C-alpha positions, 0 to 999 in steps of 0.5 A: 938660488942654489944649483940644487934648486935650479935642478929641482926646478928643471925636473919638476917644472921645465922638464914635464912642460918641455916633454908635453909640448914636444909630444904635441909637436911630434903629433903634428909631424907623424900623426896625420890621420887627425889634423892638429888644428882639429885636435887642438880645438877639441882638446881645448873644448874638453879641458874647458868643459870637463877638466878645468871646472873640477880643478878650479872647484877643488882649489877654490874650495880649499883656499884660505881666503885672505886679503893677501890671497886676493891681492894676487888677482889684483896684481895679475889684472894690473899686469894684463892691463899694463901689457895691453897698454904698452902693446897697443901703443907699439902695434897701433901707435908706432911704426912697429905695427905699420904694414900688419893687417888688423887680424895680425895686430890684434892676435899679437896684442891679445897673445902678449896681454894674457898670460899662461896663468893657470896651466904654467902658473899652477906647476910653477907656484906649487913648486915654490909655495906648495898647495897655497901656490895652487890657490894663487894660480886659481884665484889669479886665473878666475878673478883676473885672467878669465873675466878680462879675456872674455870681456876686454879680450873679446872686445879687442878681437871684435873691434880692433881685429876687424872692421866691424863687430861680430855681435858677441854678447860678452856677459853671456859668453862669460856665463857659459864658461864651465870653469867660472861656475866650477870656481864659483861653486868651490868659493860658495862651499868654502864660505859655507863651511860644509865638509865635503873633503871626499868630493874635493879630492875627487874633483882635484883628481879629475882636474889633474888632466887639465895641465898636461892636456893644455901643454900638449895642445900648445905643442899642437899650436906651434908652427914648427915648420916656420919658427922665424919670429918677426919684430912684432912677435919678439916685442910682445914676448919682451913686454910679456916676460920683462916690461910688464912684470917690472912695471907691476913690481914697481906699482906693487912695491909702491902701493903695498909696501913690503911684498909677501909670498902672495904678492911675489906669486902675483908678479911671477904670474904676470911674468908667465908666458902667453896664454896656451889658448892663444891659437884657439882664441884667435881661430874663434874670432877670425884673427891670425892664428899663426901669429898668435901661435908663434908668439905663444911658442917663443914666449914659452921658450924664452920663459925657461930663461927668464923664470930663474931670473924673476925667482932670484930677483923676488927672493 
């Protein structure tokens, strides 16, 4: 890994991310006429309903579907399950979780399980692998991250985060997600062989707002006035950025043999920081919003140092 590579990584990946997150933090500090919590919820809704569906449609419509590509969501799904299993043992079956309320434990568990697969994975993987890297991120998000979040994640939020269930219909929740339908429609177009290249370009243009808006939202979510992490938060960060990727790397090498770009991209996705929507997800299901936001914020900061390490190891 050369100094020029690191410099380009800084310019093309880290710098835009840092500036957008900082912009969100400055909004919290200086723009009090619109509360950050309300703005965060509305921006998340805007992304989910308007910007993310066309982006996922374009990426899935253009993707060259191969077994190699499909290994990416398999690896990412394994990473989510590994993270969840390790954090469950730490937070629910060890002294580390003692004294934490159920909403706080569940918030840290969920935030440490689910990574920033699309919103940070997309710019990182496109920098490393070009347009194919965008397909890796899209398939990992829609075939692994999104289904597991809105099924297993909702189950954890409602069963482990509270004494009783909220009566959430998991199947109905997934069906109501516009990004899922955007991806499915693009997948159908891809297999149909229909040439709709102008529509794909238009959809990709619309979807370009997805990542900047979500990174800005991360800045709105971070509790800037109190950034002191607790032991449980840093344990979740360590599991997400180091433990889970190492375990998944060993599993992939043992089962798939020599790893190609797709498998390496999958491991990098497992090593992404926690999901940007952590605070909004916690808010939606009555969990500890501050704990989720703090875990997401610290994982994003530490990620700036762990990403070059993972790129060097995998290369």
